[in-house]
Each structure stands twice: as C-alpha cells, then as structure tokens.
Rosetta silent file (secondary structure, phi, psi, omega in degrees, C-alpha in Angstrom):
SEQUENCE: XXXXXXXXXXXXXXXXXXXXXXXXXXXXXXXXXXXXXXXXXXXXXXXXXXXXXXXXXXXXXXXXXXXXXXXXXXXXXXXXXXXXXXXXXXXXXXXXXXXXXXXXXXXXXXXXXXXXXXXXXXXXXXXXXXXXXXXXXXXXXXXXXXXXXXXXXXXXXXXXXXXXXXXXXXXXXXXXXXXXXXXXXXXXXXXXXXXXXXXXXXXXXXXXXXXXXXXXXXXXXXXXXXXXXXXXXXXXXXXXXXXXXXXXXXXXXXXXXXXXXXXXXXXXXXXXXXXXXXXXXXXXXXXXXXXXXXXXXXXXXXXXXXXXXXXXXXXXXXXXXXXXXXXXXXXX
SCORE:     score description
SCORE:     0.000 S_00000001
   1 L     0.000  123.299 -179.943  113.412   87.592  132.353 S_00000001
   2 E   -98.169  126.669 -175.350  113.096   84.647  134.773 S_00000001
   3 E  -128.994  150.159  174.831  109.657   83.039  134.892 S_00000001
   4 L   -73.661  177.841 -171.249  108.073   80.110  136.768 S_00000001
   5 H   -55.307  -53.627 -174.403  106.795   76.959  135.073 S_00000001
   6 H   -66.247  -42.057 -178.867  103.269   78.076  134.191 S_00000001
   7 H   -68.152  -32.150  174.394  104.233   81.545  132.967 S_00000001
   8 H   -63.130  -38.984  177.873  106.932   80.065  130.740 S_00000001
   9 H   -61.999  -42.994  178.733  104.261   77.897  129.158 S_00000001
  10 H   -62.888  -45.579 -179.703  102.096   80.953  128.473 S_00000001
  11 H   -64.752  -41.289  179.173  104.983   82.884  126.965 S_00000001
  12 H   -66.698  -39.109  178.411  106.070   79.927  124.823 S_00000001
  13 H   -63.567  -44.589  178.971  102.520   79.333  123.615 S_00000001
  14 H   -64.825  -41.948  179.393  102.134   82.981  122.637 S_00000001
  15 H   -65.635  -39.999  177.537  105.542   83.037  120.939 S_00000001
  16 H   -62.362  -42.804  177.918  104.759   79.835  119.046 S_00000001
  17 H   -58.761  -45.143 -177.901  101.466   81.314  117.877 S_00000001
  18 H   -63.163  -46.373 -176.369  103.222   84.439  116.623 S_00000001
  19 H   -62.899  -49.467 -177.630  105.946   82.565  114.732 S_00000001
  20 H   -67.033  -42.777 -179.550  103.590   80.111  113.009 S_00000001
  21 H   -64.367  -39.970 -179.503  100.948   82.766  112.272 S_00000001
  22 H   -67.149  -45.742 -179.622  103.559   85.160  110.863 S_00000001
  23 H   -62.780  -49.309 -179.130  105.205   82.537  108.636 S_00000001
  24 H   -67.686  -36.817  179.700  101.905   81.177  107.331 S_00000001
  25 H   -66.025  -43.564  178.295  100.419   84.663  107.014 S_00000001
  26 H   -67.233  -36.185  176.021  103.311   86.014  104.980 S_00000001
  27 H   -64.941  -43.939  177.923  103.242   82.904  102.800 S_00000001
  28 H   -62.705  -40.487  178.726   99.508   83.330  102.234 S_00000001
  29 H   -60.936  -36.453  179.507  100.043   87.014  101.455 S_00000001
  30 H   -66.185  -35.479 -175.690  102.593   86.045   98.792 S_00000001
  31 H   -93.590    1.042 -177.611  100.144   83.647   97.088 S_00000001
  32 H   -56.800  -47.894  179.426   97.060   85.918   97.296 S_00000001
  33 H   -57.526  -40.400  179.599   97.311   87.165   93.660 S_00000001
  34 H   -67.751  -39.458  179.256   97.571   83.583   92.368 S_00000001
  35 H   -65.036  -41.830  179.419   94.665   82.440   94.537 S_00000001
  36 H   -65.041  -38.999  176.528   92.471   85.303   93.327 S_00000001
  37 H   -62.743  -39.102  178.817   93.317   84.470   89.714 S_00000001
  38 H   -64.354  -41.125 -176.334   92.329   80.852   90.381 S_00000001
  39 H   -67.114  -21.770  179.147   88.993   81.821   91.922 S_00000001
  40 L   -67.173  -15.386  178.495   87.997   83.748   88.784 S_00000001
  41 L  -102.868   12.256 -176.406   87.594   80.381   87.050 S_00000001
  42 L  -115.792  164.786  171.725   85.451   78.932   89.819 S_00000001
  43 L   -63.978  142.195 -175.626   81.844   79.093   90.890 S_00000001
  44 H   -54.884  -42.722 -177.455   81.353   82.121   93.180 S_00000001
  45 H   -65.860  -41.790  178.254   80.304   80.098   96.220 S_00000001
  46 H   -66.938  -38.192  177.892   83.258   77.737   95.921 S_00000001
  47 H   -63.008  -42.286  179.117   85.581   80.692   95.305 S_00000001
  48 H   -63.186  -39.417  178.928   84.320   82.435   98.445 S_00000001
  49 H   -64.660  -41.558  179.536   84.921   79.297  100.502 S_00000001
  50 H   -64.150  -44.635 -179.960   88.473   78.963   99.210 S_00000001
  51 H   -63.046  -40.594  178.065   89.277   82.615   99.942 S_00000001
  52 H   -63.985  -41.229  179.524   87.839   82.322  103.452 S_00000001
  53 H   -63.196  -41.565  178.742   89.896   79.183  104.086 S_00000001
  54 H   -63.346  -40.963 -178.572   93.085   80.912  102.925 S_00000001
  55 H   -66.945  -37.281 -176.736   92.382   83.901  105.180 S_00000001
  56 H   -88.370  -11.189 -174.740   91.713   81.775  108.260 S_00000001
  57 H   -60.498  -45.902 -177.932   94.481   79.241  107.620 S_00000001
  58 H   -57.762  -48.896 -179.563   97.375   81.104  109.353 S_00000001
  59 H   -66.623  -35.968  179.190   95.538   81.564  112.651 S_00000001
  60 H   -65.572  -45.467  179.247   94.107   78.030  112.468 S_00000001
  61 H   -66.647  -36.477  178.277   97.521   76.456  111.911 S_00000001
  62 H   -65.769  -42.211  177.443   99.043   78.616  114.647 S_00000001
  63 H   -63.774  -41.378  177.439   96.346   77.535  117.106 S_00000001
  64 H   -61.633  -42.963 -179.632   96.884   73.904  116.119 S_00000001
  65 H   -60.854  -37.933 -179.831  100.637   74.240  116.653 S_00000001
  66 H   -70.038  -48.880 -173.180  100.059   75.596  120.160 S_00000001
  67 H   -75.927  -36.801 -173.828   97.420   73.059  121.232 S_00000001
  68 H   -96.421  -19.634 -175.941   98.766   69.924  119.535 S_00000001
  69 H  -121.382  -55.740 -174.125  102.519   70.489  119.683 S_00000001
  70 H   -62.482  -56.420 -175.573  103.695   73.259  121.992 S_00000001
  71 H   -64.543  -49.234  179.147  101.641   72.521  125.110 S_00000001
  72 H   -60.041  -40.856 -179.130  101.912   68.669  125.011 S_00000001
  73 H   -67.554  -38.735  179.480  105.678   68.745  124.430 S_00000001
  74 H   -64.574  -47.065 -178.513  106.215   71.298  127.195 S_00000001
  75 H   -66.822  -27.506 -176.983  104.132   69.340  129.696 S_00000001
  76 H   -81.855  -35.710 -169.851  105.862   66.080  128.741 S_00000001
  77 H  -118.690  -12.918 -179.485  109.504   67.128  128.830 S_00000001
  78 L   -87.347  124.062  179.206  109.814   70.322  130.836 S_00000001
  79 L   -65.205  138.327 -177.190  110.591   69.669  134.508 S_00000001
  80 L   -81.884  170.123  176.286  108.018   71.170  136.825 S_00000001
  81 L    55.351   37.192  178.249  108.431   73.531  139.760 S_00000001
  82 L  -125.993  154.392  173.798  111.422   75.218  138.180 S_00000001
  83 L  -110.691  139.589 -175.799  112.228   78.786  137.251 S_00000001
  84 E  -145.637  149.927 -178.987  114.049   79.471  134.024 S_00000001
  85 E   -77.995  139.416  177.738  115.145   82.504  132.086 S_00000001
  86 L  -110.541  130.713 -175.754  113.172   83.479  128.979 S_00000001
  87 L   -72.489  168.021 -177.606  115.039   85.217  126.179 S_00000001
  88 H   -63.932  -38.518 -178.567  114.262   88.591  124.628 S_00000001
  89 H   -62.032  -41.335  179.219  112.975   87.078  121.369 S_00000001
  90 H   -65.296  -41.225  179.807  110.377   85.024  123.227 S_00000001
  91 H   -64.859  -44.844  179.862  109.247   88.058  125.243 S_00000001
  92 H   -62.898  -43.914  178.798  108.957   90.244  122.133 S_00000001
  93 H   -62.298  -35.733  178.189  107.007   87.553  120.273 S_00000001
  94 H   -64.738  -44.936  179.803  104.655   87.241  123.243 S_00000001
  95 H   -69.046  -33.162  175.864  103.890   90.949  123.297 S_00000001
  96 H   -66.567  -38.907  175.239  103.418   90.973  119.511 S_00000001
  97 H   -62.117  -43.037  177.631  100.904   88.133  119.853 S_00000001
  98 H   -59.575  -41.625  178.351   99.094   90.105  122.529 S_00000001
  99 H   -64.640  -44.604  179.835   98.960   93.108  120.201 S_00000001
 100 H   -59.097  -49.336 -177.062   97.677   90.999  117.293 S_00000001
 101 H   -68.737  -35.500  178.003   94.907   89.376  119.313 S_00000001
 102 H   -64.105  -43.810  179.619   93.923   92.652  120.970 S_00000001
 103 H   -63.012  -46.383 -176.344   93.583   94.376  117.602 S_00000001
 104 H   -68.877  -42.684  179.536   91.550   91.563  116.048 S_00000001
 105 H   -68.081  -34.968  176.598   89.229   91.064  119.016 S_00000001
 106 H   -62.818  -42.662  176.464   88.690   94.819  119.285 S_00000001
 107 H   -57.562  -47.904 -177.288   87.659   94.899  115.605 S_00000001
 108 H   -65.843  -43.920 -178.324   85.186   92.086  116.125 S_00000001
 109 H   -66.363  -42.220  178.331   83.678   93.428  119.337 S_00000001
 110 H   -60.871  -41.255  179.096   83.268   96.940  117.914 S_00000001
 111 H   -65.314  -41.724  178.594   81.510   95.522  114.866 S_00000001
 112 H   -63.248  -44.487 -178.505   79.184   93.414  117.023 S_00000001
 113 H   -64.544  -45.835 -178.837   78.331   96.348  119.283 S_00000001
 114 H   -65.842  -37.157  179.039   77.679   98.761  116.398 S_00000001
 115 H   -67.062  -44.205  179.138   75.559   96.181  114.548 S_00000001
 116 H   -62.927  -42.550  179.330   73.470   95.407  117.632 S_00000001
 117 H   -63.352  -43.312 -179.849   72.978   99.100  118.345 S_00000001
 118 H   -63.830  -43.836 -179.487   71.941   99.812  114.742 S_00000001
 119 H   -62.651  -42.579  179.552   69.481   96.903  114.690 S_00000001
 120 H   -63.919  -41.132  178.728   67.861   98.017  117.972 S_00000001
 121 H   -62.058  -43.560  179.881   67.535  101.588  116.712 S_00000001
 122 H   -64.921  -40.645 -178.989   65.875  100.405  113.501 S_00000001
 123 H   -65.343  -41.101 -179.289   63.483   98.110  115.364 S_00000001
 124 H   -67.195  -37.742 -174.979   62.410  100.865  117.761 S_00000001
 125 H   -94.517  -14.157 -175.181   61.812  103.444  115.045 S_00000001
 126 L  -104.489 -175.847  177.904   60.556  101.165  112.259 S_00000001
 127 E  -120.951  155.221 -174.713   57.654   98.875  111.553 S_00000001
 128 E  -103.312  133.871  172.826   57.665   95.135  110.979 S_00000001
 129 E  -132.884  168.336 -179.727   56.422   93.379  107.851 S_00000001
 130 L  -132.755  148.229  179.829   56.770   89.831  106.562 S_00000001
 131 L  -133.268  148.122 -178.714   57.359   88.406  103.106 S_00000001
 132 L   -74.907  -16.000 -176.190   57.011   84.896  101.750 S_00000001
 133 L   -79.280  -18.739 -179.315   60.335   85.124   99.917 S_00000001
 134 L  -136.935  156.732  178.567   62.451   85.197  103.107 S_00000001
 135 L   -94.421  -17.707 -179.392   62.200   83.747  106.598 S_00000001
 136 L   -75.919  145.208  173.999   63.871   86.672  108.364 S_00000001
 137 L   -65.897  150.347 -177.143   61.682   89.453  109.775 S_00000001
 138 E  -115.123  126.349  177.364   61.744   92.684  107.790 S_00000001
 139 E  -107.228  122.857  179.252   62.039   96.080  109.482 S_00000001
 140 E   -99.722  122.459  179.745   60.920   99.083  107.455 S_00000001
 141 E  -108.768  151.201 -179.019   62.526  102.364  108.483 S_00000001
 142 L   -75.199  153.741  177.823   61.421  105.820  107.435 S_00000001
 143 L   119.120  164.420 -178.204   63.472  107.874  105.019 S_00000001
 144 L  -101.122    6.566 -179.255   64.635  107.848  101.429 S_00000001
 145 L   -61.903  140.711 -178.694   68.112  106.426  102.095 S_00000001
 146 L   -77.386   75.279 -176.561   68.950  103.494   99.764 S_00000001
 147 L  -116.813  121.323  164.930   69.068  100.851  102.496 S_00000001
 148 E  -148.715  112.044 -169.732   68.241   97.187  102.077 S_00000001
 149 E  -151.799  150.925  169.983   70.518   94.941  104.110 S_00000001
 150 E   -90.967  120.621 -173.403   70.742   91.776  106.167 S_00000001
 151 E  -114.686  137.268  173.881   71.780   92.872  109.658 S_00000001
 152 L   107.005  155.592 -179.177   73.099   90.726  112.481 S_00000001
 153 L  -103.713  -45.743 -176.702   75.217   87.645  113.048 S_00000001
 154 L  -108.562  -32.435  176.251   73.071   85.396  115.227 S_00000001
 155 L  -117.606   93.722 -172.483   69.684   87.139  115.099 S_00000001
 156 L   -79.025  146.376  176.736   69.239   88.147  111.492 S_00000001
 157 E  -152.688  136.176  177.272   66.919   90.907  110.371 S_00000001
 158 E   -91.219  126.704  178.227   66.414   92.577  107.011 S_00000001
 159 E  -105.446  126.310  179.832   66.366   96.380  107.164 S_00000001
 160 E  -132.208  131.912  175.796   64.611   98.187  104.292 S_00000001
 161 E   -81.370  154.067 -179.935   64.016  101.914  103.953 S_00000001
 162 H   -64.653  -30.680  177.394   60.615  103.148  102.852 S_00000001
 163 H   -61.775  -39.095  178.427   62.267  104.870   99.905 S_00000001
 164 H   -67.153  -41.310  178.586   63.479  101.503   98.591 S_00000001
 165 H   -59.929  -36.395 -176.217   60.011   99.983   99.008 S_00000001
 166 H   -76.939  -29.383 -173.946   58.509  102.799   96.986 S_00000001
 167 H   -90.487  -24.633 -177.136   60.981  102.718   94.115 S_00000001
 168 L   -89.553  143.837  173.268   61.229   98.948   93.508 S_00000001
 169 L   -75.198  164.114  179.134   58.619   96.946   91.649 S_00000001
 170 H   -55.427  -41.761  179.649   57.201   93.831   93.372 S_00000001
 171 H   -67.463  -40.120  179.043   59.422   91.517   91.296 S_00000001
 172 H   -65.923  -42.549  178.650   62.536   93.610   91.959 S_00000001
 173 H   -63.438  -41.152  179.795   61.792   93.757   95.680 S_00000001
 174 H   -61.366  -43.024  179.681   61.226   89.996   95.808 S_00000001
 175 H   -68.504  -37.837  177.687   64.574   89.319   94.132 S_00000001
 176 H   -63.706  -40.011  178.067   66.364   91.799   96.394 S_00000001
 177 H   -67.756  -37.610  175.965   64.886   90.075   99.441 S_00000001
 178 H   -62.214  -38.823  177.910   65.935   86.678   98.073 S_00000001
 179 H   -59.061  -47.168  179.835   69.451   88.073   97.689 S_00000001
 180 H   -67.589  -36.071  176.154   69.533   89.088  101.356 S_00000001
 181 H   -63.500  -32.973  177.148   68.013   85.764  102.352 S_00000001
 182 H   -65.149  -35.180  176.487   70.839   84.008  100.519 S_00000001
 183 H   -63.014  -38.079  178.765   73.329   85.883  102.699 S_00000001
 184 H   -67.886  -44.294 -179.987   71.568   84.492  105.762 S_00000001
 185 H   -58.539  -37.588 -179.345   71.562   80.943  104.392 S_00000001
 186 L   -85.457   -1.407 -178.064   75.304   81.193  103.758 S_00000001
 187 L    55.007   42.635 -175.405   75.950   82.790  107.189 S_00000001
 188 H   -67.280  -33.074  177.640   77.867   85.556  105.417 S_00000001
 189 H   -67.817  -35.626  175.243   77.645   87.968  108.351 S_00000001
 190 H   -66.145  -39.422  176.948   79.188   85.327  110.611 S_00000001
 191 H   -65.204  -36.353  174.968   81.947   84.827  108.038 S_00000001
 192 H   -61.408  -38.821  177.532   82.489   88.593  108.016 S_00000001
 193 H   -64.214  -40.924  177.554   82.942   88.387  111.787 S_00000001
 194 H   -60.809  -39.549  178.235   85.524   85.618  111.344 S_00000001
 195 H   -63.503  -38.054  178.473   87.428   87.830  108.894 S_00000001
 196 H   -69.649  -36.330 -177.705   87.461   90.628  111.470 S_00000001
 197 H   -78.941  -22.497 -179.057   88.602   88.289  114.255 S_00000001
 198 L   -64.640  123.061 -178.765   91.346   86.658  112.186 S_00000001
 199 L   -68.559  152.766  176.603   94.656   88.197  113.306 S_00000001
 200 L   -75.322  168.383  178.415   96.950   89.841  110.790 S_00000001
 201 L   -66.199  -40.344  179.127  100.337   88.377  109.956 S_00000001
 202 L  -137.646  146.807 -176.601  102.071   91.257  111.745 S_00000001
 203 L   -67.192  -21.547 -179.687  100.603   93.961  114.009 S_00000001
 204 L  -100.083   15.923  176.016  102.082   96.771  111.882 S_00000001
 205 L  -131.883   65.147 -173.073  100.660   95.396  108.585 S_00000001
 206 L   -70.503  -17.191 -177.111   96.876   95.598  109.121 S_00000001
 207 L  -106.185   19.782 -176.662   96.017   95.789  105.405 S_00000001
 208 L   -64.434  -29.724 -177.319   98.058   92.808  104.265 S_00000001
 209 L  -107.667   18.801 -176.869   94.930   90.787  103.495 S_00000001
 210 H   -60.952  -42.980 -179.107   92.803   93.640  102.144 S_00000001
 211 H   -63.291  -39.462  179.919   92.825   92.292   98.576 S_00000001
 212 H   -68.726  -42.890  178.774   91.759   88.851   99.768 S_00000001
 213 H   -61.406  -43.816  179.522   88.993   90.273  101.990 S_00000001
 214 H   -64.605  -38.649  178.339   87.665   92.417   99.123 S_00000001
 215 H   -65.252  -39.509  177.942   87.736   89.433   96.767 S_00000001
 216 H   -62.291  -43.372  178.958   85.773   87.371   99.295 S_00000001
 217 H   -59.837  -43.251  179.897   83.125   90.111   99.556 S_00000001
 218 H   -60.416  -48.269 -177.421   82.832   90.229   95.762 S_00000001
 219 H   -71.157  -30.793  175.315   82.362   86.481   95.399 S_00000001
 220 H   -64.206  -39.844  176.839   79.952   86.354   98.348 S_00000001
 221 H   -66.451  -42.750  178.427   77.787   88.958   96.588 S_00000001
 222 H   -62.019  -41.569  179.543   77.975   87.048   93.307 S_00000001
 223 H   -64.106  -39.341  177.286   77.003   83.826   95.084 S_00000001
 224 H   -66.382  -38.541  175.295   74.015   85.561   96.713 S_00000001
 225 H   -59.429  -48.149 -178.443   72.993   86.921   93.299 S_00000001
 226 H   -61.689  -41.747  179.799   73.156   83.432   91.795 S_00000001
 227 H   -66.524  -34.903 -177.531   71.144   81.952   94.658 S_00000001
 228 H   -70.889  -35.642 -174.513   68.503   84.686   94.396 S_00000001
 229 H   -97.902  -20.685 -177.687   67.849   84.269   90.669 S_00000001
 230 L    59.291 -134.599  177.459   68.422   80.539   90.202 S_00000001
 231 L  -104.160   17.459 -174.724   68.071   79.642   86.544 S_00000001
 232 L   -91.699  116.451 -179.986   65.299   82.161   85.962 S_00000001
 233 H   -64.660  -37.291 -178.957   66.113   84.775   83.313 S_00000001
 234 H   -66.030  -38.472  176.734   63.290   87.036   84.474 S_00000001
 235 H   -65.160  -37.249  177.798   64.624   87.039   88.031 S_00000001
 236 H   -59.704  -44.215  178.903   68.056   87.942   86.695 S_00000001
 237 H   -66.381  -38.756 -179.260   66.591   90.976   84.961 S_00000001
 238 H   -66.552  -42.698  179.685   64.578   91.930   88.048 S_00000001
 239 H   -67.585  -39.174  176.162   67.594   91.734   90.360 S_00000001
 240 H   -60.666  -42.271  177.224   69.711   93.737   87.913 S_00000001
 241 H   -62.676  -39.786  178.690   66.960   96.352   87.830 S_00000001
 242 H   -63.781  -41.939  178.362   66.838   96.441   91.628 S_00000001
 243 H   -60.191  -45.927 -177.787   70.598   96.996   91.823 S_00000001
 244 H   -66.738  -44.139 -178.284   70.473   99.854   89.343 S_00000001
 245 H   -63.478  -43.814 -179.589   67.444  101.524   90.949 S_00000001
 246 H   -66.519  -39.854  179.090   68.892  101.376   94.468 S_00000001
 247 H   -64.086  -35.713 -179.110   72.264  102.673   93.240 S_00000001
 248 H   -72.661  -11.589  178.451   70.554  105.584   91.483 S_00000001
 249 L   -73.042  -13.619  179.821   68.975  106.660   94.778 S_00000001
 250 L   117.877 -176.259 -177.673   72.341  108.049   95.871 S_00000001
 251 L   -68.814  130.814  177.535   75.100  107.132   98.270 S_00000001
 252 L   -78.880  148.648  176.807   74.069  104.634  100.922 S_00000001
 253 L   -65.598  154.889 -179.765   74.946  105.383  104.565 S_00000001
 254 L   -74.716  119.771 -179.295   77.945  103.580  106.025 S_00000001
 255 L  -103.193  172.971  178.173   76.736  100.449  107.815 S_00000001
 256 L   -64.016  152.169  174.942   78.463   98.054  110.173 S_00000001
 257 L   -60.194  -15.896 -179.461   80.875   95.489  108.655 S_00000001
 258 L   -98.716   27.303  174.404   78.381   92.857  109.831 S_00000001
 259 E  -122.288  124.742  178.457   75.645   94.141  107.518 S_00000001
 260 E   -99.126   98.823 -178.148   75.379   92.746  103.992 S_00000001
 261 E   -86.022  148.539  176.686   73.764   95.533  101.960 S_00000001
 262 L   -60.233  -45.655  174.787   72.344   95.009   98.482 S_00000001
 263 L  -128.572  104.107 -171.969   74.340   98.065   97.311 S_00000001
 264 L   -61.363  -36.421 -175.171   77.018   98.958   99.898 S_00000001
 265 L  -173.211 -160.158 -174.879   77.760  102.510   98.754 S_00000001
 266 L  -133.233   27.907  178.254   78.539  104.798   95.865 S_00000001
 267 L   -79.058  171.057 -179.316   82.333  104.935   95.672 S_00000001
 268 H   -61.809  -40.949 -179.692   84.287  104.243   92.505 S_00000001
 269 H   -63.754  -45.390 -179.782   85.255  100.765   93.730 S_00000001
 270 H   -63.998  -40.519  178.529   81.660   99.921   94.636 S_00000001
 271 H   -61.369  -38.062  177.599   80.436  101.228   91.279 S_00000001
 272 H   -64.923  -44.568  177.152   82.919   98.964   89.521 S_00000001
 273 H   -62.991  -40.263  179.630   81.719   95.953   91.514 S_00000001
 274 H   -63.219  -41.096  178.515   78.113   96.931   90.840 S_00000001
 275 H   -61.512  -40.396  179.061   78.775   97.120   87.106 S_00000001
 276 H   -65.668  -40.277  179.118   80.252   93.622   87.176 S_00000001
 277 H   -64.884  -45.347  179.794   77.231   92.268   89.079 S_00000001
 278 H   -63.732  -39.572  179.567   74.743   93.845   86.688 S_00000001
 279 H   -62.936  -41.233  177.911   76.739   92.560   83.720 S_00000001
 280 H   -63.255  -41.376 -177.797   76.645   89.002   85.118 S_00000001
 281 H   -69.135  -35.877  179.473   72.901   89.218   85.690 S_00000001
 282 H   -77.278  -16.829  176.101   72.205   90.545   82.207 S_00000001
 283 L  -117.936   79.949 -169.728   74.353   87.765   80.736 S_00000001
 284 H   -57.360  -24.908 -179.299   72.810   84.802   82.496 S_00000001
 285 H   -65.321  -20.583 -178.801   75.245   82.362   80.911 S_00000001
 286 H   -87.448   -6.766 -173.053   78.011   83.869   83.075 S_00000001
 287 L   -66.106  -27.433 -179.146   76.205   83.326   86.350 S_00000001
 288 L  -129.447   73.753  177.193   77.620   79.867   86.780 S_00000001
 289 L   -61.298  141.319 -175.523   81.096   79.664   85.300 S_00000001
 290 L   -67.292  128.246  178.344   82.245   76.117   85.122 S_00000001
 291 L   -71.785  150.702  177.161   84.490   75.180   88.011 S_00000001
 292 L   -56.136  130.348 -179.443   87.812   73.560   87.135 S_00000001
 293 L   -64.119  145.842  179.769   87.227   69.825   86.736 S_00000001
 294 L    70.154    5.731 -177.854   88.643   67.623   89.471 S_00000001
 295 H   -65.174  -47.281 -179.516   89.113   70.651   91.729 S_00000001
 296 H   -60.829  -43.588 -179.791   86.905   69.289   94.505 S_00000001
 297 H   -64.180  -39.562  179.372   88.532   65.856   94.274 S_00000001
 298 H   -65.066  -45.387  179.577   91.995   67.400   94.315 S_00000001
 299 H   -63.733  -42.263  179.126   91.226   69.587   97.326 S_00000001
 300 H   -62.452  -45.012  179.077   89.647   66.669   99.207 S_00000001
 301 H   -62.961  -38.511  179.486   92.632   64.436   98.475 S_00000001
 302 H   -64.783  -43.596  179.625   95.027   67.196   99.575 S_00000001
 303 H   -63.992  -44.374 -179.982   93.196   67.712  102.872 S_00000001
 304 H   -63.382  -43.023  179.545   93.058   63.970  103.594 S_00000001
 305 H   -62.321  -43.720  179.391   96.745   63.553  102.743 S_00000001
 306 H   -64.054  -42.218  179.891   97.727   66.470  104.973 S_00000001
 307 H   -63.091  -41.610  178.489   95.597   65.169  107.838 S_00000001
 308 H   -64.996  -40.600  179.446   97.159   61.708  107.556 S_00000001
 309 H   -63.805  -41.835  178.497  100.667   63.185  107.467 S_00000001
 310 H   -65.067  -42.168 -179.546   99.978   65.265  110.567 S_00000001
 311 H   -62.466  -44.944  179.458   98.497   62.265  112.377 S_00000001
 312 H   -62.261  -39.841 -179.784  101.499   60.068  111.557 S_00000001
 313 H   -65.367  -39.175 -176.364  103.862   62.807  112.717 S_00000001
 314 H   -71.186  -31.868 -177.141  102.035   63.262  115.996 S_00000001
 315 H   -82.215   -9.272  176.191  101.987   59.576  116.913 S_00000001
 316 L   -69.338  139.087 -174.067  105.736   59.248  116.436 S_00000001
 317 H   -65.914  -31.246 -173.974  107.504   59.045  119.765 S_00000001
 318 H   -91.206   -0.418 -176.556  110.216   61.521  118.857 S_00000001
 319 H   -65.435  -53.063 -178.558  107.902   64.241  117.472 S_00000001
 320 H   -64.697  -32.993  177.524  107.136   65.961  120.768 S_00000001
 321 H   -64.280  -41.181  178.105  110.760   65.607  121.823 S_00000001
 322 H   -65.392  -40.042  177.455  111.859   67.428  118.646 S_00000001
 323 H   -62.536  -39.932 -179.975  109.255   70.115  119.258 S_00000001
 324 H   -63.525  -36.946  177.839  110.530   70.551  122.799 S_00000001
 325 H   -65.174  -38.378  177.042  114.062   71.101  121.490 S_00000001
 326 H   -65.395  -37.978  178.033  112.730   73.800  119.175 S_00000001
 327 H   -64.397  -36.193  177.297  110.924   75.383  122.116 S_00000001
 328 H   -62.804  -39.696  176.373  114.168   75.446  124.046 S_00000001
 329 H   -63.664  -42.838 -179.524  115.749   77.387  121.192 S_00000001
 330 H   -66.707  -33.803 -178.594  112.811   79.783  121.145 S_00000001
 331 H   -67.043  -41.366 -172.104  112.986   80.231  124.927 S_00000001
 332 L  -102.339    0.000    0.000  116.632   81.188  125.011 S_00000001
C-alpha cells in the first residue's frame, strides 16, 4: 500500500501504539498475580492506586511513545511531499489499533450513556433528601430493591431505595452514606471509566485484565469502608450491619459499571467479597494492614529514576535518529 506523507505518519503512529501497548500489556498480564499478591500486604487505598497504575501503564507508555518518539522522529527525518509504500505488518497493526480503540471507547460511551439515563430516570421518579454525612444529593426511589449507590462520574448523586431506608437503622444508614461519600472523594467512578477506556493488550483477548480489574474493585471497596468508619469501632459494627441487612434483602438489580453500589449483587463471587468486607469490619485491627516499609520511598525513587533516564535519552542527538530507523523497519 502506497501512502502520502501525512497518511504514513498516521499509520506509523497507530502501529507504534499497537506494538508498545501489546508488549507492555502482555508483560503486565504476566506480572498480575505477583502484583495482586503484593497488594494484599498494603493499605487498601495504596493497593488500589498501584493496581490502577498497572492497568493504565500500557496505554500510557504507548501514547508517550507515539507523542514523544514516533511523531518527532518522523517529522525530523522523513522527507516531505513523498509517497512511500507501507508494508503489510504496519497496515495490520494499524487496523488492530483501530479495533482496540473502538472497543474501549464503545465500552466507555455505553457506560456513560446508561449511567446518565439511569440517573435521570431516578431523579424524575424519586424524591430528594439531604444528609449531613455526605455532600452529594440523595435521591430516594420507590421500591424494595436493595439499592444504595453512588451514581455518576462528573455529577455525583446517591441513589437509595425506600426499602433500604426502612430496613437500616440511623447509624447503619449514616455509615452506608459515608461509604458512598468516600467513593466520591476518591473519584472511584471516574477511575472505573478509565478502566473501561483503557485498551486491552490485544483485541481478541478482552478479559486479559479481568483479575486486575476485580482486584481493584475489591480494594476500592475496602478503602471506602476504611474511610467511612475511621478508627471508630461502633461505626465498623454499624457498617457491617448495613452490609448484611442490604445483602439479606435479595439480589440487587444490575447497575451501570459507573455506579458504586454498597452491595453490588448476590452472586457467589460477590458473596465471597461481602464476607471478606464484613470480616474486616468486625476485626477492626485488620482495617489498616501495615504497608511495606519504604514502599513509598522506593516507588518514588523508581519513578524519578525512570523519568531522568527517559529525559536523558530524549535529549541525546541520536535518539530520534535511532527511532526513525526502527520506524523504517516497521514501515517496510
């Protein structure tokens, strides 16, 4: 396939994104079990941040490679106003990148649309109340469904069914609302959107990061639990009671991925996660497992070292020239 100057740049950028994202994604997939084992010895909030960083790293590094290496080297060394043949590998990688980005953006847009539609429906049919424990408005909907969730990415709203209001005691309801408020403070629904938008390593392996995504959800819930109860033993008992009472109401309806529900559902997996949460709350000493010492310092030093290495590489005169030679190989 023979393409003009600008279209070759687009194809090379897409192919570069695919190669870097695939290599980094497969590497991350290989280390997921080890990373999850490491996070079990960390504070939930720190563990959730690490898991999110690992999940977003392949796409972030691929984008960096395109913007900082591929495009500058092409513009610097590729002669303009020329037509050149592009090889089959480059074309295939370009179409695979298109497939990856289409799948991920479709996931994100569908989740945003369904969440917005659900929130509007609840607002129209429900009534509004306010509580001192949270800053988000609370919409009460009719029905006995076990629903209490933080809905929305940019305009947050807590949705609570009347059945939940009737079954929870004031202390349990207050702790449940604090839990949902903690999700808003941590921007967990926005992070869920990032997970949906992050492309997979390969378009035909959509569940490659399922274990990592599930682990992030677990630690995000644990972190919200910890934030809701603080160091208060009575709050721990109240939140545990709220979890059990809501779970006993029956299976919760399936909500949008951008809704953080107190009790997501009633499947075996969810029940196992719920048991772990209740166990942590009833054993308050486990709520804040000690993070590995020097972990923050080690991570900070690693990031600074990597940033310095990248900066030194980029300012070298021959770096972009070497990248351009690699692009020539990828083109043909």
